N, C-alpha and C positions, 0 to 999 in steps of 0.2 A: 502494501499500501501506501508506505514514505518513498518505494522509488518511480515508483509511476508519478506524484507528485512534483515529486522533484523530477521527473522529467518534461512533462506541465509545463511549471514555471520556467521550465529553459524555452520552452517551444513559443512560449506566451515573452515569452523580456525574447529574443529572435526577431518574432512576429513583429517585434511594438517595433526594434529595433528599423526592422526591415522597411513599412511605413513611414517612418520618421526619414531616414536616407530618403527616401520618394517622395516625402510629401515638399523634403530642400531641396527638392535638382527641380520640382517643378515651378517654384519658387525662385530657388532661381532664375529656368529657366525664361521669367513674368518680365520680371522684377527687366532682366535685359531687352527683350524683345517690345513690354508693351511702358514701354516707360521713357523719357530722355534722356536715359541715358543711352542710349542707344544711335544714339546721333553724335554722342564723341568714340564709342565705344567700335565703328561699322555704320558708318557715312552709306559708303556705297547702298545697304538693305535697305535706304532709306528712298533710294535713286535719284540719289548723287557722289557728283566722282570730279573731286577738284582738282584740276588743270594749274592753277594757279593764280597767283593775282584776278584775285574774286573770283576767278569765270570758273564757270563748270558747269559740265555735264548734266544736263536731269535725265534718268530717264521720266517715259510713258512709261503707259499699262502696254506696248507694247513698240519692238524693235523698230518701226519707223514710226515713231516719236519722238524721239529726240531728240533735243535742244539743247547750243549754246546757249550762255546766260550771261551778267555781270551780279553775281548775286544776294539782290539787294534781300532776302527773308530768310536768313540763317541762324539756324539752332544747333550749336555746337558745333563738330567741321561738318555738318546736315546743311547739303543749299534744297531750301523747298522752292521759289522764290526769283523773277531778275525781273529782268532787259532782255529781249533773246538780242544777239551780236549776228544772225542770219536772220532777220523778221520778211525777209517778202528777195530770193533770188526769186531775176528776171519778172519778175512781175506774175510769181506761183505762189500760192500755198501748200501749192502739192508736193511740193520738197523733202528728202530723209537722207539725210545725216548720216549713211554708209560707212563710218570708217572716222577714229579721229586717231592722232598722232602724234603721239606727244616728244618733242623732246625740252630741250631745262631753257634755250633758249627763243624755240617757238615751237607752234601747233601746229600742224595736215590736215586739212579737214576734208575730207569728199564730202562730198554732196550728189543726191543724182532729183535731179528734180526727171520725174514723171512723167507731167502732162506735155512735156516740147523734148522726153528724149534727151537729158545732158546729162553730162557730169562734172563737176566744175572740187579744183582740189582748192583753196581756199590757203593762205600762211596765214599765223596771227601771228604777229613779236610781241610774245611776252617779254621778252629783252624791257621788252619801251615802255612798257605799261605797267603805272605805279597799281596801286591800291586805291586811290581817288580819285582814277581816269574814266568819264564817265562815261556811256557805253555811246554817242553820239560821239566823241575822239576817237573811240576803238571804232568805229565803223570809219572813219574819213579815211586816218591816219594810219592803223596798224593792224589793216586788214586785207591783204589783197589777192586776190583770183593773178593763178602759179601758170594754168594749165585748164584750158574746159575739150571735149569733145562731145559727141555725138554715141550714144547707147549709153544706158545704166545696169548695172555689174545684173539685175534681173533680167537681160534682154544675154546673157552669157560672153561678154566682145572683150577681148581686151582692151583695156588703155592705154595708154602712148605712155612712153618714161617721162615724168617729168624733168627740168633743168632745174635745179634753186637756184 
């Protein structure tokens, strides 16, 4: 009889420990994923990626909804809104940022305009931008068209190699 009580006592305390560990793990995951702490720990999960100098890639619900912004709504290391650097390319709102290539001094952005079946390669000069530079100045002075060609990546054609 005593051995049986001892076994039940050991099993009961072991079950309590296991349940306590599970509750601690669940609360830890809730704290990380459901609070502003996430903005500091993993900003990419919040839909933004910092390029430098206050510029961010903002991810939309689908891949084609990406945009680059000068961040104005920032929480921790995550950006939730800002002024678009490429608001309207060639008079069309049907643009997709297909790739972003980061370098220390500049960023290369490939934009596909599906409505006119053209792709544009832009260069953003990060080295010349300060954190206080406004969007209009960035668009006018620090964003330059490197090359353009007919055919979007969805058409499976190979683009010409740009000379930087």
